[in-house]
KESE-209931 format. One line per 5 residues: their letters; for each residue x, y, z of N, C-alpha, C, O, CB. Coordinates in pm, whole numbers, plus 32768, in hexadecimal, padded with zeros to 4 digits. Glycine has a CB too. Example, Ala and Ser with C-alpha at 12.3 -4.5 7.8 and 13.67 -1.06 7.14 Angstrom:
2
as	8527,7DC7,830C,84CE,7E3E,830C,8528,7EB6,830C,8590,7EB4,834E,846B,7E41,8389 ~ 8505,7F1F,82C4,8557,7F96,82CA,850A,8003,8313,853D,8072,8324,8580,7FC4,823C
This chain:
127
qaqlv	C4B2,64F0,BF49,C531,64D2,BF95,C5A2,651F,BF5C,C5B4,6528,BEE2,C555,643B,BF93 ~ C5F5,655C,BFBB,C66C,65A6,BF7D,C6E1,6554,BFAC,C6D9,650C,C00F,C679,6648,BFAC ~ C751,6561,BF61,C7C5,651C,BF7A,C83E,6582,BF83,C850,65DF,BF33,C7D7,64B2,BF0D ~ C889,6566,BFE9,C900,65CF,C003,C976,657D,BFFF,C976,650D,C032,C8FA,6621,C095 ~ C9DC,65AD,BFC5,CA5D,656F,BFC5,CAD9,65CC,BFE5,CAFA,661E,BF8F,CA6F,6531,BF41
esggg	CB18,65C5,C04E,CB75,660B,C080,CC0B,65EE,C038,CC28,657C,C016,CB6E,65EF,C110 ~ CC5C,6650,C026,CCDC,663C,BFF4,CD3F,66A6,C01E,CD19,6715,C045,CCD5,6633,BF67 ~ CDBA,6686,C014,CE1C,66F4,C033,CE62,66DC,C0B5,CEB8,672C,C0DB,CDD6,677C,C039 ~ CE40,666C,C0FD,CE8F,6648,C179,CF14,6617,C15E,CF38,6600,C0EA,CE4B,65E1,C1C9 ~ CF61,6606,C1C4,CFED,65D6,C1B8,D041,65EA,C234,D00F,6608,C2A0,D030,661B,C146
lvqag	D0C4,65D7,C21F,D122,65F2,C28B,D16B,666C,C26F,D19E,6683,C201,D180,6581,C2A0 ~ D172,66C3,C2DE,D1AC,6745,C2D1,D1F0,6766,C34B,D1C0,673C,C3B4,D14A,67AC,C2AF ~ D25B,67AF,C34C,D2AD,67D6,C3C3,D25F,6843,C40F,D207,6882,C3D4,D340,680C,C397 ~ D27A,6858,C486,D237,68C9,C4D3,D263,694C,C497,D2D6,695E,C46F,D25C,68C5,C570 ~ D208,69A1,C493,D216,6A23,C44C,D1F0,6A1B,C3BA,D1F1,6A82,C376,D2A4,6A55,C457
gslrl	D1D3,69AF,C389,D1B7,69A1,C2F8,D124,69B3,C2E2,D0D5,69C5,C33E,D1E7,6917,C2C1 ~ D102,69AC,C260,D077,69C4,C235,D03D,6946,C1E6,D086,68F4,C1AF,D072,6A48,C1D9 ~ CFC1,6940,C1E8,CF74,68E6,C194,CEFA,6925,C16C,CEC5,697B,C1B2,CF57,6866,C1D6 ~ CEC6,68F9,C0F2,CE37,691B,C0CB,CDE3,68B3,C0B5,CE02,686B,C056,CE30,6966,C05B ~ CD79,6896,C0F8,CD16,6834,C0E1,CCA8,685E,C088,CC7B,68D0,C090,CCE2,6809,C15B
scpas	CC78,6802,C030,CC06,6825,BFDE,CBA0,67BF,BFF3,CBC0,6754,C026,CC29,6831,BF4D ~ CB26,67D7,BFD1,CAB7,6787,BFE6,CA45,67A6,BF7E,C9F2,67FD,BF97,CA88,679B,C074 ~ CA42,675F,BF0C,C9D4,6782,BEC0,C956,672D,BEDA,C960,66B9,BF00,C9F8,677B,BE37 ~ C8DC,676C,BEC5,C861,6726,BEE0,C822,6702,BE67,C822,6755,BE0D,C807,6772,BF31 ~ C7EB,668F,BE55,C7A4,6662,BDDD,C728,6623,BE01,C717,6607,BE78,C7F3,6605,BD8B
grtss	C6CA,6606,BDAA,C64C,65D1,BDC1,C5E4,663B,BDE1,C5ED,66AB,BDB0,C655,6570,BE2A ~ C582,6619,BE33,C512,6670,BE52,C541,66B0,BED5,C540,6675,BF41,C481,6620,BE5F ~ C56C,6730,BEC2,C5A7,6771,BF34,C541,67DA,BF7F,C55B,680C,BFED,C62A,67BA,BF03 ~ C4D9,67F1,BF3C,C478,6849,BF7D,C47E,68D4,BF3F,C4E4,68F4,BF01,C490,6852,C016 ~ C421,6920,BF4C,C42A,69AD,BF07,C47C,6A0C,BF59,C4B8,6A67,BF20,C399,69EF,BEF0
myamg	C483,69FE,BFDD,C4CE,6A50,C02A,C51B,69F7,C099,C4DE,699F,C0D5,C472,6ABD,C065 ~ C593,6A0E,C0AF,C5D9,69BA,C110,C656,69FE,C13F,C698,6A48,C0F6,C5FB,6932,C0D4 ~ C675,69E1,C1BF,C6F1,6A10,C201,C754,6997,C1F5,C72B,6925,C1E1,C6D7,6A3E,C2A1 ~ C7CF,69B5,C201,C834,694C,C20C,C891,695E,C27B,C8A9,69CF,C2A5,C880,6942,C194 ~ C8C3,68FD,C2A8,C924,68F6,C31C,C988,6895,C31B,C979,682D,C2DB,C8E4,68E1,C392
wfrqa	C9F6,68AF,C361,CA59,6857,C385,CA64,682F,C416,CA5C,6881,C472,CACD,688C,C35C ~ CA77,67A9,C428,CA97,6773,C4B8,CB0D,672E,C4AA,CB44,671D,C43D,CA2C,6713,C4F9 ~ CB39,6705,C517,CBB2,66B2,C525,CBAD,664B,C598,CB65,6662,C5FA,CC29,670C,C53A ~ CBF5,65DE,C591,CBF5,657D,C5F6,CC8B,6543,C60A,CCC6,6504,C5B2,CB8D,650D,C5D0 ~ CCBE,6560,C683,CD45,652A,C6A1,CD25,64A6,C6E2,CCB6,648B,C710,CDA2,658C,C700
pgkar	CD9B,644D,C6E1,CD8B,63C8,C71A,CD62,63D2,C7B5,CDA0,641B,C803,CE13,6377,C708 ~ CCFC,6387,C7DA,CCDE,6388,C861,CC8E,63FC,C88F,CC76,640B,C907,CD54,6380,C8A9 ~ CC61,6456,C82E,CC15,64D1,C854,CB98,64D1,C813,CB87,6484,C7B4,CC5D,6550,C831 ~ CB35,6522,C83B,CAB8,6532,C7F5,CAD2,6586,C777,CB3B,65C6,C76A,CA4C,6573,C851 ~ CA76,6585,C720,CA70,65DC,C6AE,CA5C,6669,C6DA,CA06,6680,C72F,CA04,65B1,C651
efvaa	CAA0,66C9,C6A8,CA8C,6754,C6D3,CA75,67AD,C65B,CAA1,678C,C5EC,CB03,6786,C724 ~ CA35,6818,C66D,CA1A,687E,C610,CA91,68C6,C5ED,CADB,68E7,C649,C9B8,68D6,C640 ~ CAB5,68EA,C569,CB29,693C,C53A,CAEC,69B9,C508,CB02,6A22,C544,CB80,68F6,C4C9 ~ CA9F,69B5,C49A,CA73,6A33,C455,C9F0,6A11,C409,C9D3,69A1,C3DF,CAE6,6A6B,C3EE ~ C99F,6A8A,C3FD,C92E,6A71,C3A7,C91D,6AFD,C352,C949,6B69,C378,C8A4,6A47,C404
iswrg	C8D8,6AE9,C2DD,C8BA,6B4D,C28B,C826,6B4B,C25C,C7EF,6AE1,C240,C915,6B47,C21F ~ C7EA,6BC0,C256,C75F,6BC4,C21F,C759,6BB5,C193,C7BC,6BA8,C14B,C71C,6C3E,C23E ~ C6CD,6BB7,C166,C6B9,6B90,C0DC,C6FD,6BEE,C079,C737,6BBC,C019,C627,6B8A,C0C0 ~ C6F9,6C74,C089,C73E,6CC7,C029,C7D0,6CF0,C055,C81A,6D39,C013,C6EA,6D44,C012 ~ C7EB,6CB9,C0C7,C877,6CDB,C0F8,C879,6D5C,C155,C8DF,6D89,C189,C8D8,6CF2,C079
lstyy	C7F6,6D92,C163,C7EF,6E13,C1AB,C818,6E0D,C239,C840,6E70,C277,C76A,6E48,C1A6 ~ C80D,6D8F,C26E,C82A,6D78,C300,C890,6D04,C30F,C888,6CA0,C2C7,C7A1,6D55,C352 ~ C8EC,6D14,C369,C944,6CAC,C38A,C94A,6C9D,C421,C91D,6CF7,C468,C9CD,6CC6,C34E ~ C983,6C29,C45B,C98B,6C17,C4D8,C9FB,6BBA,C4EE,CA0E,6B58,C4A5,C910,6BEF,C50D ~ CA4B,6BDA,C55B,CAC1,6B80,C56F,CADB,6B4F,C607,CAC7,6B9D,C664,CB40,6BCB,C53C
adsvk	CB01,6ADF,C61A,CB23,6ABE,C6A0,CBA0,6B10,C6CA,CBF7,6B35,C67B,CB39,6A25,C6AD ~ CBA0,6B27,C750,CC0C,6B89,C785,CC90,6B4D,C770,CCF4,6B95,C76E,CBFB,6BAA,C820 ~ CC98,6AC4,C75D,CD1B,6A82,C74B,CD5A,6A9A,C6C6,CDD3,6A8C,C6B7,CD0F,69F2,C75E ~ CD08,6ABF,C662,CD3A,6AD0,C5DD,CD28,6B68,C5AA,CD4F,6B8C,C53B,CCF1,6A6B,C580 ~ CCEE,6BB2,C5FB,CCD6,6C39,C5CA,CD54,6C90,C5AD,CDAD,6C94,C603,CC81,6C7F,C62E
grfti	CD5F,6CCC,C547,CDCE,6D0D,C518,CE33,6CBE,C4D0,CE93,6CF5,C49B,CE07,6D4A,C57F ~ CE1F,6C41,C4CC,CE7F,6BE4,C48A,CE3F,6B93,C40E,CE82,6B6D,C3AE,CEB4,6B7D,C4F6 ~ CDBB,6B7F,C41B,CD6C,6B31,C3B4,CD0A,6B8A,C373,CCD8,6BE2,C3B9,CD22,6AB9,C3F2 ~ CCE8,6B80,C2FA,CC8D,6BCC,C2B4,CC32,6B6E,C260,CC64,6B1D,C212,CCD6,6C32,C260 ~ CBB0,6B7B,C270,CB51,6B35,C226,CB23,6B7E,C1B6,CB15,6BF8,C1C3,CAE5,6B10,C273
ardnd	CB08,6B42,C141,CAD1,6B8D,C0D3,CA83,6B2B,C070,CA9A,6AB2,C070,CB47,6BDA,C089 ~ CA31,6B60,C024,C9E1,6B0B,BFCC,C9D4,6B4D,BF48,C9DF,6BC6,BF37,C957,6AEE,C007 ~ C9B9,6AF0,BEE4,C9A1,6B1C,BE5E,C921,6ACF,BE2D,C92A,6A59,BE0B,CA21,6B01,BE01 ~ C8AD,6B10,BE29,C834,6AD9,BE15,C82C,6AB4,BD80,C7DC,6A5B,BD60,C7C7,6B36,BE43 ~ C870,6AEA,BD2B,C86D,6AC2,BC9C,C8AE,6A31,BC94,C887,69E4,BC3C,C8C0,6B2F,BC3E
kntvy	C900,6A10,BCE0,C945,6994,BCEF,C908,692D,BD59,C92B,68B7,BD64,C9D2,69B5,BD15 ~ C8AB,6969,BDA1,C872,6919,BE13,C8E5,68EA,BE76,C8E3,6878,BEA7,C822,6899,BDD9 ~ C949,6945,BE91,C9C2,6918,BED4,C9DD,6967,BF4F,C9C6,69E0,BF4F,CA37,6920,BE79 ~ CA0C,6929,BFB7,CA31,6979,C02B,CAC6,6961,C047,CAF7,68F2,C032,C9D8,6953,C0A7 ~ CB0A,69C2,C073,CB9D,69AF,C090,CBC5,69D7,C11A,CB80,6A24,C15C,CBF1,69FD,C02F
lqmns	CC31,69A4,C143,CC68,69C6,C1CD,CCF5,69DC,C1B5,CD40,697F,C19B,CC53,6955,C23E ~ CD20,6A63,C1BC,CDAE,6A7D,C1B4,CDE6,6A7C,C241,CDB6,6AC5,C298,CDCB,6B02,C16D ~ CE48,6A2C,C257,CE76,6A1E,C2E7,CF14,6A48,C2D5,CF65,6A10,C28C,CE5D,6976,C32A ~ CF2A,6AB4,C326,CFAC,6AE6,C334,CFE4,6AE0,C3CC,CF9C,6AD2,C42F,CFAB,6B75,C2FE ~ D070,6AEC,C3CC,D0AC,6AE6,C453,D078,6A6C,C4A4,D04D,6A74,C518,D08E,6B69,C4A0
lkped	D081,69FD,C45B,D04C,697D,C49E,D09C,6957,C510,D116,6969,C513,D049,6906,C43E ~ D056,691F,C572,D094,68E5,C5ED,D089,6854,C5FB,D029,6820,C5C2,D05A,6920,C665 ~ D0DA,6808,C63C,D0CE,677C,C65D,D03A,675A,C690,CFFE,66F6,C669,D139,6758,C6CA ~ D00B,67AE,C6E0,CF8A,6793,C71F,CF12,67AE,C6B6,CE9C,67A1,C6D8,CF7C,67F1,C7A2 ~ CF37,67D2,C63A,CEC9,67D6,C5CC,CECF,674F,C584,CE8A,6741,C51F,CEDE,6853,C55F
tavyy	CF1A,66EF,C5AF,CF1D,666E,C56C,CE92,6626,C590,CE6B,6618,C604,CFA2,6616,C59E ~ CE4E,65FC,C525,CDCD,65BE,C52F,CD95,6590,C4A1,CDCC,65B1,C438,CD6C,6621,C574 ~ CD2D,6548,C4A8,CCE1,652F,C429,CC84,65A1,C41C,CC37,65BA,C479,CC92,64A5,C428 ~ CC84,65EC,C3A9,CC2B,665C,C38F,CBB7,6635,C335,CBC8,65F9,C2CB,CC78,66CE,C351 ~ CB3B,665A,C366,CAC2,6635,C323,CA7D,66B4,C2F0,CA75,6717,C339,CA67,65E4,C380
calar	CA4A,66B2,C276,C9F7,6721,C247,C960,66F5,C261,C947,667D,C26B,CA15,6744,C1A7 ~ C909,674A,C26C,C882,672E,C287,C823,6797,C241,C849,680A,C22B,C86E,672B,C31E ~ C7AB,676E,C220,C744,67C8,C1EC,C6C5,67C4,C237,C68D,675D,C25C,C727,67A9,C161 ~ C69A,6842,C24A,C621,6852,C29F,C5B8,68A2,C253,C5D0,6915,C230,C642,6899,C326 ~ C546,6867,C23A,C4D4,68B3,C1F8,C4AA,6922,C24C,C496,690E,C2C3,C459,685A,C1DC
tsynt	C49B,6995,C21A,C47B,6A04,C26F,C3FE,6A5A,C235,C3DD,6A4E,C1BE,C4FD,6A5D,C27E ~ C3C0,6AA9,C285,C356,6AF6,C265,C37D,6B8A,C258,C332,6BD8,C21D,C2EF,6AE1,C2C6 ~ C3E5,6BAD,C288,C410,6C36,C284,C4A4,6C3D,C245,C4F7,6BE3,C259,C40C,6C74,C319 ~ C4BD,6CA7,C1FB,C546,6CA5,C1B3,C5B3,6CD6,C20C,C621,6CE6,C1D9,C545,6CFF,C132 ~ C5A3,6CF0,C28E,C609,6D20,C2E1,C62B,6CAC,C34C,C686,6CBE,C39D,C5DB,6DA8,C325
etprl	C5E5,6C3D,C34A,C5FC,6BD8,C3AC,C68E,6B96,C3A5,C6C2,6B79,C339,C590,6B6D,C39B ~ C6CA,6B80,C41F,C745,6B40,C424,C73F,6AD2,C48B,C777,6AE1,C4F7,C7B2,6BA2,C440 ~ C6FA,6A5E,C46D,C6F3,6A03,C4D6,C770,69D1,C512,C7D4,69BE,C4CD,C6AB,699B,C4AD ~ C76C,69BB,C595,C7E8,698C,C5DD,C7EB,6909,C62A,C84D,68DE,C665,C80B,69EE,C63A ~ C774,68D0,C621,C761,684A,C667,C75D,67DE,C5F2,C726,67F4,C586,C6D0,6846,C6C3
ageyd	C79A,676E,C610,C79E,6700,C5AE,C70C,66CF,C587,C6F0,66A3,C517,C7F2,6688,C5E9 ~ C6B3,66DB,C5F0,C62B,66B2,C5DA,C5DB,6703,C57A,C575,66D4,C548,C5E7,66B1,C654 ~ C607,677A,C55E,C5C8,67D5,C505,C5E8,67B5,C46D,C5A7,67E9,C412,C5F5,6862,C529 ~ C643,6766,C459,C677,6747,C3C4,C635,66C5,C39F,C61F,666B,C3F1,C722,6736,C3B7 ~ C617,66C0,C31F,C5C6,6657,C2DE,C61F,65EC,C28D,C600,6576,C280,C55F,669D,C27C
ywgqg	C68B,6624,C25D,C6DF,65CF,C217,C774,65E0,C233,C7A5,664D,C24F,C6C5,65E0,C18E ~ C7BB,656C,C22C,C855,6574,C256,C8A7,6531,C1EB,C877,64D8,C1A5,C875,6529,C2E7 ~ C924,655D,C1DF,C984,6519,C193,C9BC,64B0,C1E9,C994,6499,C25B,C9EC,6573,C15F ~ CA22,646B,C1A7,CA63,63F6,C1EC,CADE,6423,C23B,CB13,63D8,C28C,CA8E,6387,C184 ~ CB0E,64A8,C221,CB84,64D4,C270,CC05,64C7,C226,CC1A,6473,C1CE,CB8E,6486,C2F0
tqvtv	CC5D,6523,C254,CCDC,651F,C212,CD3C,653C,C28F,CD24,658F,C2E6,CCE8,658D,C191 ~ CDAF,64E8,C288,CE0E,64F0,C2FD,CE5E,656B,C2E3,CE7C,658F,C271,CE6E,646D,C30D ~ CE7F,65AA,C352,CED6,661F,C35D,CF46,65FA,C3D0,CF22,65E4,C444,CE79,66A8,C383 ~ CFB7,65F7,C3B1,D019,65E0,C412,D086,6647,C428,D0CD,6660,C3C7,D053,6569,C3F4 ~ D09B,6681,C491,D0FB,66F3,C49D,D16E,66BF,C4F9,D15B,669A,C56D,D0B3,677C,C4DA
ss	D1E0,66C0,C4BD,D256,668B,C513,D29C,6703,C54F,D2A0,676F,C513,D2C2,6632,C4BA ~ D2D4,66EF,C5C7,D310,6750,C614,D3AE,6763,C5EE,D3F2,67B6,C62A,D2FA,6729,C6A7
């Protein structure tokens, strides 16, 4: 079992920035991709970004492309999400997730492809 714990959420004004962190502990698997999802009130959980095992590949939702950056530090088993130019529509609970993979360039984009999830961290962007 792997455990994921998100941190870094909070309240920020539109145009501001936040950096989310998510360290993974426990039995994480020898090779895994990591991703970020978010869920706004009354809406389905949606994909935000994913990064492959060595960070060679990344993938972003169109809604965050150019504003968010996903990165990872495998020495720390940690994935990050740098969020810039935040908008009120970015308000949501943000979840990190871990997907066991067979290839080091995989960037899973569906929630069902992920094996472990964190509890989420709230991000609120005021207008």
